[in-house]
C-alpha positions as CSV (number, residue, x, y, z in Angstrom):
1,M,3.3,13.9,-16.2
2,C,0.2,13.3,-18.3
3,P,-1.3,10.1,-17.2
4,A,-3.0,9.8,-20.8
5,C,-0.2,10.6,-23.2
6,K,2.9,11.2,-20.6
7,G,3.3,14.8,-21.7
8,D,4.5,17.6,-19.2
9,L,2.2,19.2,-17.0
10,E,1.8,22.7,-16.0
11,I,-0.3,24.6,-13.5
12,A,-2.8,26.8,-15.4
13,G,-5.0,29.3,-12.8
14,D,-7.4,26.5,-11.6
15,W,-6.3,23.8,-14.0
16,I,-3.5,21.4,-14.5
17,V,-2.8,21.5,-18.1
18,C,-1.1,18.8,-20.2
19,L,1.7,20.5,-22.6
20,S,1.2,17.4,-25.3
21,C,-2.5,16.4,-25.6
22,H,-3.8,19.8,-23.8
23,Y,-6.1,17.7,-21.8
24,H,-7.3,19.6,-18.5
25,Y,-7.2,18.3,-15.2
26,Q,-8.8,19.7,-12.0
27,A,-7.9,19.7,-8.5
28,E,-10.2,19.3,-5.4
29,N,-9.1,20.5,-1.8
30,D,-5.9,20.9,-3.4
31,I,-5.6,17.4,-4.6
32,P,-4.7,16.9,-8.0
33,L,-7.5,14.8,-9.9
34,L,-5.1,12.7,-12.2
35,F,-6.8,9.4,-12.6
36,W,-7.2,8.1,-15.8
37,P,-8.8,5.0,-16.7
38,N,-6.9,1.5,-17.8
39,E,-8.5,1.7,-21.2
40,W,-7.9,-2.2,-21.7
41,D,-9.5,-4.3,-24.1
42,N,-12.6,-6.2,-23.2
43,A,-10.6,-9.7,-22.9
44,K,-9.0,-8.2,-19.6
45,K,-11.1,-8.0,-16.6
46,D,-11.1,-4.4,-15.1
47,V,-12.1,-4.7,-11.2
48,T,-10.8,-1.1,-10.5
49,D,-14.4,0.7,-10.7
50,I,-15.8,-1.8,-8.2
51,V,-12.7,-1.8,-5.9
52,K,-12.6,2.2,-6.3
53,D,-16.5,2.1,-5.3
54,F,-15.9,-0.2,-2.3
55,Y,-13.2,2.1,-0.7
56,E,-15.0,5.4,-1.4
57,K,-17.6,4.1,0.7
58,T,-15.4,2.5,3.2
59,P,-12.3,4.4,3.5
60,F,-9.4,2.4,5.5
61,P,-7.9,2.9,7.8
62,N,-10.1,4.9,10.0
63,Y,-9.0,8.3,11.6
64,E,-11.0,7.6,14.4
65,K,-9.5,9.3,17.6
66,L,-6.6,11.0,15.5
67,E,-6.8,14.5,15.9
68,N,-3.0,15.7,15.9
69,V,0.5,14.9,15.3
70,G,1.0,13.5,18.6
71,D,-2.3,11.2,18.1
72,L,-0.9,9.8,15.1
73,V,2.9,9.3,16.5
74,H,1.4,7.5,19.4
75,K,-0.5,5.0,17.3
76,A,2.3,4.6,15.1
77,Q,4.7,3.7,17.8
78,S,2.2,0.7,18.5
79,S,2.9,-0.4,15.2
80,F,6.5,-2.3,14.7
81,F,6.4,-1.6,11.0
82,A,5.6,1.9,11.1
83,N,8.3,2.3,13.4
84,L,10.8,0.6,11.3
85,L,10.3,2.5,8.4
86,N,10.4,5.5,10.3
87,E,13.6,4.5,12.0
88,Q,15.7,3.3,8.8
89,I,14.2,5.9,5.9
90,P,16.5,8.9,5.8
91,F,15.3,12.1,6.2
92,N,15.1,14.5,3.2
93,V,14.4,11.8,0.9
94,K,11.3,11.7,-2.0
95,V,9.2,8.5,-1.1
96,L,6.2,7.6,-3.1
97,E,3.3,5.9,-1.5
98,V,1.1,4.0,-4.2
99,G,-2.3,3.0,-2.6
100,C,-2.0,5.4,0.4
101,G,-5.6,4.7,1.6
102,T,-6.3,7.6,4.1
103,G,-3.0,8.4,4.2
104,Q,-1.8,7.8,8.0
105,M,1.3,6.2,7.0
106,S,2.4,9.0,4.4
107,N,1.6,11.7,7.2
108,F,3.5,9.9,9.8
109,L,6.6,9.4,7.7
110,G,6.2,13.3,6.4
111,V,6.3,14.4,10.1
112,A,10.2,13.6,10.2
113,H,11.1,16.2,7.3
114,R,10.9,13.9,4.3
115,D,8.8,14.5,0.9
116,I,6.1,12.5,0.7
117,F,3.9,11.6,-2.7
118,A,0.8,10.2,-1.4
119,T,-1.4,8.4,-4.1
120,D,-4.6,6.5,-4.4
121,M,-7.6,6.5,-6.7
122,C,-10.4,6.8,-4.3
123,L,-10.9,10.7,-3.6
124,N,-12.9,10.2,-0.1
125,S,-9.6,8.4,1.3
126,L,-7.4,11.3,-0.2
127,A,-9.9,13.6,1.5
128,L,-9.2,12.5,4.9
129,G,-5.3,12.3,4.7
130,Q,-5.7,15.8,3.0
131,E,-7.8,17.1,6.0
132,F,-5.3,15.8,8.7
133,K,-2.2,17.2,6.9
134,K,-3.8,20.6,6.5
135,K,-5.0,20.5,10.1
136,N,-1.4,19.8,11.3
137,S,0.6,21.8,8.7
138,L,2.1,18.6,7.3
139,E,3.7,21.0,4.5
140,R,6.2,18.2,2.8
141,V,3.4,15.8,2.0
142,G,1.4,15.7,-1.3
143,F,-1.7,13.7,-1.9
144,Y,-2.8,12.9,-5.6
145,Q,-5.5,10.7,-7.2
146,M,-4.0,8.3,-9.6
147,N,-4.4,4.9,-10.9
148,L,-1.3,3.0,-10.4
149,F,-1.3,1.2,-13.9
150,R,-1.6,4.9,-15.5
151,P,1.2,6.6,-13.4
152,I,1.4,10.4,-13.0
153,F,5.1,10.4,-12.1
154,K,8.2,10.1,-14.9
155,E,10.3,6.8,-14.7
156,E,13.1,6.5,-12.2
157,S,11.9,9.4,-9.9
158,F,11.8,8.1,-6.6
159,P,14.5,6.5,-4.3
160,L,11.5,4.7,-2.4
161,V,8.4,3.4,-3.2
162,I,6.1,1.8,-1.0
163,C,2.8,-0.2,-2.1
164,N,1.6,-2.0,1.1
165,G,-1.6,-4.0,0.9
166,V,-2.5,-2.7,-2.6
167,L,-1.6,-5.1,-5.7
168,H,-3.7,-7.7,-4.2
169,H,-6.9,-5.7,-4.6
170,T,-6.1,-5.1,-8.3
171,S,-7.1,-6.8,-11.7
172,D,-3.5,-7.8,-12.3
173,P,-1.0,-7.6,-9.3
174,Y,2.0,-8.4,-11.5
175,A,1.3,-5.6,-14.2
176,G,0.6,-3.4,-11.3
177,F,3.9,-4.4,-9.8
178,Q,6.0,-3.9,-13.4
179,S,4.1,-0.3,-13.5
180,I,5.2,1.0,-9.8
181,S,8.9,-0.4,-10.2
182,K,9.7,1.6,-13.3
183,L,8.9,4.6,-11.1
184,V,12.1,3.4,-8.8
185,K,15.3,4.8,-9.3
186,R,18.4,3.0,-10.1
187,G,19.8,1.9,-6.7
188,G,16.4,2.9,-5.2
189,Y,14.0,0.6,-3.2
190,I,10.7,-0.9,-3.6
191,L,8.4,-2.4,-0.8
192,V,5.6,-4.4,-1.5
193,G,3.0,-6.1,1.1
194,L,0.5,-8.6,-0.3
195,Y,-1.5,-11.4,1.4
196,N,0.1,-14.8,1.4
197,K,-1.5,-17.7,-0.3
198,Y,-1.4,-20.1,3.0
199,G,-1.2,-17.2,5.8
200,R,-4.6,-16.0,4.2
201,L,-6.3,-19.4,4.8
202,I,-7.5,-19.1,8.4
203,T,-9.4,-15.4,7.1
204,D,-10.8,-17.4,4.3
205,F,-12.2,-19.7,6.8
206,R,-13.9,-17.1,8.6
207,R,-15.2,-15.2,5.5
208,I,-17.2,-18.5,4.8
209,I,-18.5,-18.7,8.3
210,F,-19.8,-15.1,8.3
211,K,-21.5,-15.6,4.9
212,I,-23.1,-18.5,6.1
213,F,-24.2,-17.2,9.4
214,S,-24.9,-13.4,8.2
215,D,-21.8,-11.7,9.6
216,R,-22.6,-13.0,13.2
217,Y,-19.8,-14.7,15.2
218,K,-17.3,-11.4,14.6
219,F,-15.4,-12.7,17.9
220,L,-13.7,-15.1,15.7
221,D,-11.5,-12.2,14.7
222,P,-9.2,-11.1,17.4
223,R,-9.1,-7.5,16.4
224,L,-12.9,-7.6,16.3
225,R,-13.1,-8.8,19.9
226,G,-10.3,-6.6,21.4
227,Q,-11.1,-3.5,23.3
228,D,-8.3,-1.3,21.6
229,R,-10.3,0.3,18.9
230,G,-13.6,1.9,18.5
231,E,-16.8,0.8,16.4
232,A,-15.6,2.9,13.3
233,K,-12.2,1.0,13.0
234,K,-13.8,-2.3,13.5
235,T,-16.3,-1.7,10.8
236,A,-13.3,-0.7,8.6
237,W,-11.2,-3.6,9.5
238,F,-14.3,-6.1,9.0
239,A,-15.1,-4.5,5.5
240,D,-11.4,-4.7,4.4
241,Q,-11.0,-8.0,5.4
242,Y,-14.3,-10.0,4.6
243,K,-16.2,-7.8,2.6
244,H,-13.5,-6.9,-0.4
245,P,-15.1,-7.2,-3.9
246,N,-11.6,-8.3,-5.3
247,E,-8.8,-10.0,-3.5
248,L,-6.1,-12.4,-4.7
249,K,-3.1,-14.2,-2.5
250,H,0.5,-14.7,-3.4
251,T,3.6,-16.3,-2.3
252,I,7.1,-15.7,-1.5
253,G,8.6,-17.7,-4.6
254,E,6.1,-15.9,-6.9
255,V,7.4,-12.2,-5.5
256,L,10.9,-12.9,-5.9
257,K,10.2,-13.9,-9.6
258,W,8.6,-10.4,-10.0
259,F,11.8,-9.0,-8.6
260,E,14.0,-10.9,-11.2
261,K,11.9,-10.4,-14.1
262,N,12.2,-6.4,-13.5
263,G,16.0,-6.0,-12.5
264,I,15.1,-6.0,-8.8
265,D,17.4,-7.9,-6.1
266,F,15.5,-9.4,-3.1
267,V,16.9,-7.2,0.3
268,Y,14.5,-8.3,3.2
269,G,11.2,-9.9,3.9
270,I,8.6,-9.7,7.1
271,P,8.4,-12.3,7.8
272,N,12.2,-13.4,6.7
273,P,11.9,-15.6,4.0
274,K,14.8,-17.6,5.4
275,A,13.7,-20.5,7.6
276,F,14.4,-20.2,11.4
277,A,15.9,-16.7,10.6
278,S,13.8,-14.9,12.8
279,F,12.7,-11.2,12.2
280,K,14.7,-8.7,14.5
281,L,13.7,-4.9,15.4
282,T,17.4,-4.2,15.0
283,D,17.7,-5.6,11.4
284,S,18.5,-3.5,8.8
285,I,15.7,-3.6,6.0
286,F,17.5,-1.8,3.7
287,K,20.7,-4.3,3.5
288,K,21.0,-7.4,1.6
289,H,19.5,-10.8,3.4
290,P,19.6,-14.4,1.7
291,S,16.4,-15.0,0.0
292,G,16.2,-18.6,1.0
293,N,15.1,-21.5,-1.1
294,W,11.7,-23.3,-1.7
295,F,12.0,-25.2,1.7
296,D,12.6,-21.7,3.5
297,H,9.8,-20.8,1.9
298,F,7.7,-23.3,3.0
299,V,8.4,-23.1,6.4
300,T,8.2,-19.3,6.5
301,Q,4.6,-19.7,4.9
302,F,3.4,-22.6,7.1
303,H,4.6,-20.3,10.0
304,L,2.3,-17.6,8.2
305,F,-0.5,-19.9,8.1
306,S,-0.2,-21.0,12.0
307,S,0.4,-17.3,13.2
308,G,-1.7,-15.3,10.6
309,S,-5.0,-15.4,12.7
310,K,-4.5,-11.5,13.7
311,E,-2.5,-9.9,10.8
312,G,-4.3,-12.2,8.1
313,G,-1.3,-13.6,6.5
314,F,0.0,-10.5,5.6
315,F,3.7,-10.4,4.2
316,T,6.2,-7.6,2.9
317,M,9.0,-7.9,0.4
318,I,11.7,-5.2,-0.2
319,G,14.1,-5.0,-3.3
320,K,16.8,-2.9,-4.6
321,K,16.7,-2.0,-8.4
322,R,20.0,-2.9,-10.0
323,L,22.2,0.1,-11.5
């Protein structure tokens, strides 16, 4: 739908035209350019432009050494999260990824006969994903330029919406969650990944050290001293973790409130919000698990703090929209 007025769109030659407001949208490299600005009043700070500029200059993640589907699958197999999604998301299902970045996850999930709609506001990032898609004939993946606060899809269009590592870089993460949760079908699922308020403390400390000492001592970050990635990937990781112009942090309890306010039941979390209930690769992430209480969350988030050195204090929450 039109992000400006929510009218229906149609393709007319080289243009995408709104049938209601008659606005004409372009496409570049077969990527529909459907980004529409927030148009908030001056009382609300809008960081969209500075974040967009940041990722236009430093697309993340980098496609270094990824030439074909085999390379992408090999990389994904080293990530338990990517493998978990690939094993448990059914075939022939529509999946929306909001804030796909360079589209590596979308392209990977699209290999296995799924219809993937990958959106991001940064054209440079989308172009990298589109280039890989075309090179490897991933016909069931589509890339779209979109502002998550002004969606281009109608409400209740997708059985699964993924928004991983995105909302905490926006002006208003909760408003962003409200916007994308409307796109989930009743009985469908939403997956959000965020920086944790406590798990992020070690990264925050490193950021201070890097700022004081002019980006020296990068060996303090395990990913930067490892030998398993090239310089381009290290540069992209350092920029994303330590130079981002806008970063917010959240808690398990906070996201559970987001779910409740928007008619979504908690299903699963990584790490598990229930204290001492360790995550297992055999767990079904789309079947309901206990959400825990404040003490469980305290224990889980303390563990995130103590183990957040490598992953940057990241946590994931999955919910199911009520019928």
